[in-house]
N, C-alpha and C positions, 0 to 999 in steps of 0.2 A: 822315140828310139834314137840311140846315139851311134855314130859310125866312128871306128878307129881309123888310123892312118892306112893300115893294110887293106881294109875294106874299101876305103876311098880309092886307093891305087888300083884295086881290081876293077872297080866300076869305071874308072877313067880308061883302063886298058880295054874294056868292053865297049867303049864309046858311049857310055852313059854318063849323063851329067847329073850330079846330085843337086836336087832343088833345096834351096835354103829359104826359109820364110823371111820376108822383109822384117826390118826392125819394127817393134810395136805389135806385131801379129802374135797370136797365141802360138805356143810351142807346138811341135809336131805331136806331142803326146795328147794334148788337150783337143787338138783339131779333130782326131777321130772320135773322141768323146762327143764333141759338138756335132759331128756329122751323124753320129748314132743317137744323138739326143732325141730326134724325132721318133726313132724306133723305140726308144724307151717310153715315149708318150703313147705309142700305138696301143699298148695294152689298154689304155683308157677307152680307145675306140672299140676294143674287143667287147665292151659291154653292149654294143649295138646289135650283135648277132641275136641276143634274145629278143630284140625288137623285131628282127626279121621273122622269126616264127610267129610272133604276134600278128604280123601283117599277113602271114600265110594262113593263119588259123581261120579267118573268115572265109578264105578261099576254100578251105577244106569243108566248112559248113556254109555252103553257098546260100541255103534257104534263110539262115539267120542274117547273113550279111545283106541279102537283097530285101528281105521282108521287113526288117526292123532297123533301117537306118534312121536315126533320129532327125537328122537335118532334112532329108528329102520329104519326110512325112509332115513335119511341122511348118516348113516354109510355105508349102502350097495351101495350108489351111485357110488363110483369108480368101484365096482365090476359090477354094472349094465351097466356102460359105456363100460367097457372092452369087455363084450359079444357083445355089439352092434358094436364095432370096429372089433371084430373077424369075424362076417358075412361079413362085408365090405371087409376084407382081403380075406375071402374065395371066395367072388364073383369076386374078381379081377382075380383069376386064370381062371375061365371059360371064361372071356372076352379075356384073352390073347390067349386062345386056338383057337378061331375062327380066330383071326388075323393071327396066325401062319398057320392055315389051309388055309386061303385065300391067304397068301403069297405063300404057297406051290402050291396051285391050279393055281395061276397066273404064277408061274415059269413053271409048267407043261404045261400050255396053250402056253406060249411063246416057250417052247421047241417043242411042237406039231406043232405050226405054222411054226417054223423054219424047222422042218422036212418036213412039207407039202410044204413049198416054195422050198426046195431042190428037192422034188419029182416032183413038177410041172415044175421046171426049166429044167428038163430032158425029158419032154414029147414032142412028135412030134405032128403034126396037128391032126391026128385022136384021139390020146390019150388025147390031150388037150380038144378037142371038147366033148369027152365022159365025161371027168372029170367035165366040166362045166355043162353038162346036168344032171349029177347025184349029183351035189353039194347040200348039206344041211347044210352048215356051219352057216347060219343065218336064221332068221325067215321069210325072203322073200320067201323061198321055199314053205311055206304053202299057199301063196296067188297067186303065179305066175301061168300063163297058160303055158308059154313056157320060156325057157331061151333064151336070145338074145346073141348069140355068136359073130357074126361079119359077114361081107360080103365083097367080092371084091377079087382082085388078091392077092394071098398070097406072091407074089414077087413084089408088087407095090412099086414104088418109093415114093409115097405119102401115108401118113396115117392120117386119120381124126379120132379124138377121141372126142366122145360126153359125155353126162352126164349119164342119166339113161333112160331106156326104158319107153315109154308112153303106153297108152292103145292099140293103133294099133300095136306097136312093140311087146307088150306082146302077142297079138293074132296071129301075123304072124311069130314071132320068128326072125325078121330081124330089124336091127337098121335104124333109119331115114326113116320111111314111113309116110304116111299121108301128111298133108300140109307142115310140117317142112321138110320132106324128099324131097318133090317136089321142095321146094325152094333151098335146098342144091344141088339137081341135076342140077338145072338151073345155080347156081353159079359155079359149077364144069364145066359144058359145056361151060360157058363163057370163061374159060381159057384152053379149049381143054382137059378136063379130064372127066373120067366117072368111074362108079363102075362095069361095065360089062366086056366083053371080049376085049382084046386089048394088045398091048405091055406094059410091066411093067412101062415104063417111062411115059405113058399117062394114067395110071390107079391109082385108090386109093383103099386102104383097110379101111373100116369103122368099128369101134368098140366103145363100151361104157365103161366107168369106172365101171359101175354096170351092171351085167348080168341079173338081175331080176328087174321087175317093183315094185317100192314101192307102197303100197296101196294108191289109190286116188291121185297118182302122187305127194305125199309129197316129201319133200327134203330127200335125202339119209342121213342116220346116219353115223357118222365116222366109227363105228364098221363094218357097212355093206360095206363101201368102202374099209376098210382094208382087209376084207375077199376076196373081188374080185381083189384086187391089184395084187396078183401073176399071175392071169390069163392074165390081161392086160400086165403085164411085159413080160410074155412069148410070147404073140402075137407080141409085139414090137421086142422082141429078135429074133423070127423066121423070121419076115418080113425084119428086118434091113432096115427101110425106110431111105430115104435120107432127108426127111423133115416131120415134124409132125405139123398138124394144130389142135390146141386145141380149142374146141368150148364149151363155157359155163363156168360158175363159178366153178362148182365142178370138171370138167375135168382139169381146170387150177390149182386149188388148189391141186388136187391129183398128178399132174405131176411136178409142180414146188414147192410144199410145201410152198405156199405163200397165205396169206390172203388178199393181196391187191386186190382192184377191177380191173375188166378187163380194165376199162378206163385208168388205170395207167400202166398196163402191156402191152397193145397193142402198136403197132408202133415201136417195137424193137425186135430183135431176141434173144431168150433165147436158152438154150441147155438142153436136157435131155439125160444123159448118152452119151454125145458127139454129139447127133443128133440135128440139128437146129430145133427150135420150135417157131412157131408163134401163138400168142394169138388172138382170134377173138370172136365175139358174136355168140351165139347159134341161129340157124335158127328160133326156136320157139320164141325167144326174138325179132328177127327182124320182125316177123309177127305182133308183138304188138307195135313195135317202128320203123316205116318205115324210119325215117330220118337217123337211124344208118346203113342202108344198104350201104350208101356211105362209111362209115368207114370200113365195112366188105369188100367192094371191095378193098379198100386200103390195107387191111391185105392180101388179096389174091395176090395182085400185089407184096407186100413185100415178100411173100413166093415164088413166081415165080422168083423174082430177086435173092433171097438167093439161090435157087436151081441152077440157072444158074451159080452162082459164086462158087458153091461147086464142088469138084472133082467128076468125074463120078464114079459110082459103077460098079465093075466087077461082073456082074450077074453070069457068068460061074464059077468064083472062089468062090463066096459066096453061090452058090446053095446047095452044099453039106457040107458046114461048119456047125459046132455045136457052136453056140454063147456061150459066157461065161454067167454065172449067172448075171443078171442085178442088178444094185444097185438101190437105191431109191432116189438118190440125183439129184435134178434139179438145174441147174446153168444158170445164164444169159450169 
C-alpha cells in the first residue's frame, strides 16, 4: 500500500509514525502475502480431518478395536506358546514317575517270586501240600472249591502231568477224575500201571500244572501257570521220577517251553532237568477225537521202551536225599 503526502500529514498530526521497511526488505505488499503464506498452506492440513474420523471410527466400534488389534495379538504369541510348552514339560515328569514305580514294583515282584521259589524248593511233602492249600497268589483262589494237589505214590517211577483241574477235579480235590480220569486209568492199566498202592516201579504220581480250576474251564493264563510252576517243580523234585508223561498242550508248553503243537512233539523223547519226557494227548482230548487213541497208545509204548532202556533208580539211596533246586529248562 502506498501513502500520499496528505495521508502522511494526517498520520503525523495524529501522533502516528509511519513505519518504513529497511532497505533490502520485501515491500509492504509482499509482506502480508508472506505472512498469509502459511495460511495458504493450511488447506493442505485440512486433509487431516478425514484422518480424525478414521481415528474415531474404532472408538465407535469398540469391539473391533479391542478384539482384533493385530499388534497386541501377534506380539505375545511366542510368550503364549512357551507356557503351552511348559505344561507339556511339566506333564512329562508325572508320566516318568509311574514308569519308575512300575519298574520298581516289577523288580520287587521278581524278587518276591525268587524268594518264594527258594522257600518252596525247601518244603517237604506236608509243607508243600499246606502251601498249595493256602495259596492266594492269583485270582483263581477266589473261585475254587478245592486245590488239586496231586495223587499217587510219592516215590513212583512214573509221573503223569496234566493241564488244569476241571469241574469234578475242583469238587473232589483230585486230578483226573470223571470221564477223562477213567480213560487215563484204563490206559495205565493196559501197561500194568496204577495210581493206587503198589511198588513204586508200577505206580504213577499224577499232578497238574495248575492247582486251581479256571472259571468255566477256560484256558489257563500264563501268569497263573507261572504262579503254580514252583509247586510242580518241587513235586517233580521230591518224586524224582524215572520218566514223565506230559498230557495236553499246556502241560507240554510249561515243561518244555515250546509252542509247537503236540503232533510235532510226540513220537520222540524229550528231557526235563535230565528226566526223559514223552509227550501225548490229554484224555479229555481223546474222548473227543477217538482216532488219536492209537497215537496215545504209541506214546505209552515209547515211554515203556524208554524206561526199560534207562538205568534203574536206587530208591534206598534217594529216599532221604534232598534234591537240588530245579531249573526251568526243558531240552529234547
